[in-house]
C-alpha positions in Angstrom: 0.1 0.0 0.1 2.7 2.3 1.0 4.6 1.7 -2.6 1.3 2.5 -4.6 0.8 5.6 -2.1 4.1 6.9 -2.9 4.2 6.3 -7.1 0.3 8.1 -6.9 2.0 11.2 -5.2 5.1 10.9 -7.7 2.9 10.8 -10.4 0.8 13.8 -9.0 3.6 16.0 -8.5 4.9 15.1 -11.9 1.8 16.3 -13.3 1.3 19.0 -11.4 5.2 20.5 -12.5 4.6 19.6 -16.4 1.4 21.8 -15.7 3.2 24.9 -14.1 6.1 24.2 -16.9 3.2 24.8 -20.1 1.7 27.5 -17.7 4.6 29.5 -17.7 5.4 28.3 -21.7 1.9 29.6 -22.4 2.8 33.1 -20.5 6.3 33.8 -22.2 4.3 33.1 -25.5 1.6 35.1 -24.2 3.9 37.9 -23.1 6.0 38.1 -26.8 3.4 38.2 -28.9 1.9 40.7 -27.2 4.9 43.0 -27.2 5.7 42.0 -31.2 2.0 42.9 -32.0 2.6 46.5 -30.2 6.4 46.6 -32.2 6.0 49.0 -35.5 9.0 48.0 -38.0 11.4 45.3 -38.3 14.0 47.0 -36.0 11.6 47.0 -32.6 10.4 43.5 -33.8 13.9 42.0 -33.9 14.5 43.8 -30.2 11.8 42.5 -28.4 12.3 38.6 -29.8 16.2 39.3 -28.5 15.0 40.2 -25.8 12.4 37.2 -24.8 14.7 34.3 -26.2 17.3 35.9 -24.1 15.2 36.5 -20.4 13.5 32.3 -21.5 16.3 30.6 -22.6 19.4 32.5 -21.2 21.5 32.2 -24.3 22.5 34.5 -26.6 21.0 34.7 -30.0 21.8 36.4 -33.4 18.7 37.2 -36.3 19.2 37.5 -40.1 17.1 38.5 -42.8 17.2 38.0 -46.3 18.5 41.0 -48.4 18.0 39.5 -51.3 20.0 36.3 -52.5 22.3 36.7 -49.0 21.7 36.8 -45.7 22.4 39.8 -43.6 22.6 39.9 -39.6 20.0 41.9 -38.1 20.4 42.0 -34.6 23.5 40.7 -32.1 23.6 39.7 -28.7 26.4 41.1 -27.0 29.8 40.0 -26.7 28.8 37.5 -29.8 30.2 37.7 -33.9 29.6 35.4 -36.5 32.5 34.2 -38.5 32.0 33.0 -42.5 31.6 29.3 -40.9 28.9 30.4 -39.1 27.0 32.1 -41.3 27.3 29.3 -43.8 25.3 27.6 -41.8 22.8 29.9 -41.5 22.9 30.1 -45.2 22.2 26.1 -45.8 19.8 26.6 -43.0 17.8 29.5 -44.9 18.2 28.3 -48.9 17.1 24.4 -47.2 14.4 25.7 -44.6 15.7 23.0 -41.7 17.6 23.5 -38.7 21.1 22.8 -38.6 23.9 23.7 -36.3 25.0 23.1 -32.6 22.9 19.4 -31.0 21.1 18.5 -34.7 22.1 16.1 -37.2 23.4 18.9 -39.7 26.6 20.9 -39.4 26.9 20.0 -35.8 30.2 21.1 -35.5 28.7 25.2 -36.0 28.6 27.2 -32.4 24.5 27.8 -33.0 21.8 26.3 -33.3 20.5 27.9 -36.0 16.7 27.2 -36.8 14.3 28.6 -40.0 11.8 31.6 -39.4 9.4 30.0 -41.9 5.9 31.5 -43.1 3.4 30.5 -45.1 5.0 32.0 -48.0 8.5 31.3 -47.0 11.7 31.5 -45.0 12.4 35.5 -44.1 15.1 34.8 -41.7 17.0 32.8 -39.8 17.4 32.3 -36.0 21.0 31.6 -34.1 21.1 29.8 -30.6 24.4 29.9 -28.9 25.3 28.0 -25.7 23.4 28.8 -22.3 25.0 30.7 -19.9 24.9 28.5 -17.2 25.5 24.6 -19.0 26.4 23.3 -21.9 23.7 21.1 -21.6 20.9 20.4 -24.6 17.4 21.9 -24.5 15.0 19.7 -23.3 11.8 18.6 -25.4 9.8 21.2 -24.3 12.2 24.1 -24.7 12.6 22.6 -28.0 9.1 23.3 -29.0 9.1 26.8 -27.2 12.0 28.1 -29.0 10.4 27.1 -31.7 7.1 28.6 -31.1 9.0 31.8 -30.3 10.6 31.2 -33.7 7.7 31.1 -35.7 6.1 34.3 -34.2 8.9 35.8 -34.8 9.1 35.2 -38.8 4.9 36.0 -38.5 5.7 39.6 -37.2 8.6 40.0 -39.3 6.5 39.0 -42.9 3.5 41.7 -41.4 6.0 44.3 -40.4 7.7 43.7 -44.6 4.5 43.5 -46.3 3.6 46.9 -44.2 6.8 48.6 -45.6 6.2 47.2 -48.9 2.7 48.4 -49.4 4.0 51.8 -48.0 6.3 51.4 -51.0 3.3 51.4 -53.4 1.4 53.6 -52.1 4.1 56.2 -52.0 5.4 54.9 -55.8 0.9 55.3 -56.9 1.2 58.5 -55.0 4.7 59.9 -57.2 2.9 58.3 -60.4 -0.9 60.4 -60.0 1.3 63.4 -59.3 3.4 63.1 -61.9 0.3 62.2 -64.4 -1.0 64.9 -63.1 1.8 67.6 -63.4 1.6 66.2 -67.0 -1.7 66.7 -67.9 -1.6 70.3 -66.0 1.5 72.0 -68.2 -0.2 70.2 -71.3 -3.1 72.3 -70.5 -1.3 75.6 -69.8 0.8 74.8 -72.8 -2.4 75.3 -74.9 -3.2 79.1 -74.9 0.0 80.9 -75.1 1.1 78.1 -78.2 -2.4 79.0 -79.9 -1.6 82.7 -79.7 1.8 82.6 -80.9 1.1 79.5 -83.2 -2.2 82.7 -84.5 0.9 85.6 -84.7 3.4 83.8 -87.1 0.1 83.1 -89.5 -0.8 86.6 -89.2 2.7 88.1 -89.7 3.2 85.4 -93.2 -0.6 86.2 -94.2 -0.2 90.1 -94.3 0.6 91.8 -97.7 3.6 92.9 -95.9 7.4 93.4 -97.0 9.5 90.8 -95.1 13.1 90.2 -96.5 13.7 87.4 -97.1 16.0 86.4 -93.5 12.9 87.8 -91.7 10.2 85.0 -93.2 12.9 82.4 -92.8 12.5 83.5 -89.1 9.3 83.4 -89.4 8.5 79.9 -90.9 11.1 78.7 -88.3 9.1 79.7 -85.2 5.7 78.7 -86.8 7.7 75.3 -86.9 9.1 75.0 -83.3 5.3 76.2 -82.3 4.2 72.9 -84.5 6.3 70.6 -82.8 6.0 71.8 -79.3 2.1 71.5 -80.0 3.2 67.9 -81.0 4.4 67.2 -77.8 2.0 68.8 -75.8 -0.3 66.1 -77.7 1.9 63.7 -76.7 2.2 64.4 -73.1 -1.6 64.9 -72.8 -2.2 60.8 -74.5 0.4 59.6 -72.4 -1.5 60.9 -69.3 -4.7 59.5 -70.7 -3.0 55.9 -71.8 -1.5 55.1 -68.6 -4.8 56.4 -66.6 -6.8 53.6 -68.6 -8.6 56.4 -70.6 -7.0 55.5 -74.3 -7.1 52.0 -75.3 -4.7 50.9 -77.2 -5.3 49.1 -80.6 -2.7 46.8 -81.9 -2.3 46.9 -86.2 0.0 45.6 -88.7 1.9 48.8 -90.0 4.5 49.3 -92.8 8.4 49.3 -91.1 8.8 52.1 -94.1 6.1 53.7 -93.4 6.8 54.0 -89.7 10.7 55.0 -89.5 9.4 57.6 -91.8 7.5 59.1 -89.2 10.1 58.6 -86.6 12.5 59.8 -88.3 10.6 62.9 -89.1 9.0 63.7 -85.3 13.0 63.2 -84.5 14.6 65.6 -87.4 16.9 62.8 -87.9 17.3 60.7 -91.2 16.7 57.0 -91.4 19.8 55.9 -91.3 21.6 58.3 -89.2 18.9 57.4 -86.4 18.7 53.1 -87.0 15.3 50.9 -85.2 16.2 47.5 -84.2 14.4 45.5 -82.7 14.6 42.5 -80.7 12.1 40.1 -82.2 12.8 36.6 -80.8 12.7 38.3 -77.4 9.0 40.1 -78.2 7.9 36.6 -79.1 9.2 34.9 -76.1 7.1 37.4 -73.8 4.2 37.7 -76.1 3.2 34.4 -77.1 -0.9 35.8 -79.1 1.2 36.9 -81.5 1.5 34.8 -84.7 4.5 33.7 -85.8 3.0 33.7 -89.2 3.8 37.0 -89.0 7.1 37.1 -88.8 8.2 39.3 -92.0 10.3 41.8 -90.1 11.8 43.2 -93.2 8.3 44.7 -94.2 6.1 44.7 -91.1 5.8 46.1 -87.4 3.1 46.5 -84.7 1.9 49.5 -82.7 2.8 48.6 -79.5 1.6 49.5 -76.1 4.9 50.9 -73.7 5.3 47.6 -71.9 6.3 46.2 -75.6 8.2 49.5 -76.6 10.6 49.0 -73.7 11.5 46.4 -75.4 13.0 48.2 -78.5 16.6 48.8 -78.1 
């Protein structure tokens, strides 16, 4: 009877201890989630993650985030340095999305244990955890689960901050594009009145029965040509804003290369041989599969393209 009571007492004590540990883990996760939710940018998120990791596990940490095709150290505990070997291990974890390093089956000679910061869209970075400050023992299964939960919470917060930054950049680009279109539209409309007045005055001078010497007549004709060219540029600016805003819908048509080249040379003021046109036909066909290969008579035809295709002409 005494043995049974002793076993039951030990089991109850173990269950109570496990319940206290789960309660502590839940409280730590709650505190981390609360602090991460109030963090406004990536630097604050990394500072919160570093603080909770160091307090909970008494270990130094390093956080590396992706910057293009390589990792950049963004958070590092004091008196801690990552050499090239450690960075190589972190890069392996980032590319394979699997833990590696100390006390793992992959690259166990590393000084840190590296965990991928994974989200539903991929790996956003790597969390490196150093040796404990008190002993050299490995993490218990419960501590590993808690550490992975910390890494998941940090990854979600980092992804949220990155998406918010991307949204801010998109909003800035949209505002800049809107301002540019408004400015171009305003300039084109403001130029209309003085251009009409200039063109009318020049035409009146040319039509009146006035004795004008040849140099003056040539000067008036040149001024009128420049005014017409400026009016053409004004219409191009105005139409460009309309195209980008979707007011004008482009219609693709076949056109003779000679005709298009002549118009281009006329607008630019250069002869065709001094202003050659080069078209990367293979690149255009590769990007726009809807163009029929039966049209591929590049010596005699050309098609009117939207700006997204014209940028490919070089």
